[in-house]
Residue, then its C-alpha position, 0 to 999 in steps of 0.5 A: x874143670x880143674x884149675x891149673x895151679x898158680x906159681x905160688x902152689x907150684x913153689x909150695x909143692x917144689x919146696x915140699x918135695x925138696x924137703x921130703x927128699x932131704x929128709x929121706x936122704x938124712x934118714x937113709x944115712x942115719x946110724x939108727x937104721x943099722x940097728x934094724x938090720x940082721x946081725x948075721x946072714x946065711x947059715x948063721x942067721x938062726x944060730x943065735x936061737x940054738x944052744x951052744x954045741x958044747x951043751x948038746x946031749x947034756x941034761x938041763x941045768x935045773x935039777x930033775x928032782x923038783x921040790x914038792x909033789x904032784x896033786x892027787x886026783x882026790x885033792x884036785x876034786x876038792x879044788x874050786x874051778x877058780x883054783x884049778x885055773x890058777x894051777 
């Protein structure tokens, strides 16, 4: 049969629960918790991931003519497997 806890154990449990509840109260009031909440809600939630509407329809900022040239099939056939994986 299980023993009923004596007064010392009950007092320890009471103090533990009291300290845990105080810690939870402090954490819930902490300003650092505010950092983890979303900055916007509703329609604006995903707007941060899209480009500005002023840029819609414009070409990319980087030039389309990039320096260098493409590898030819013959050049690629001469490369080792390790070199091809680096490309």
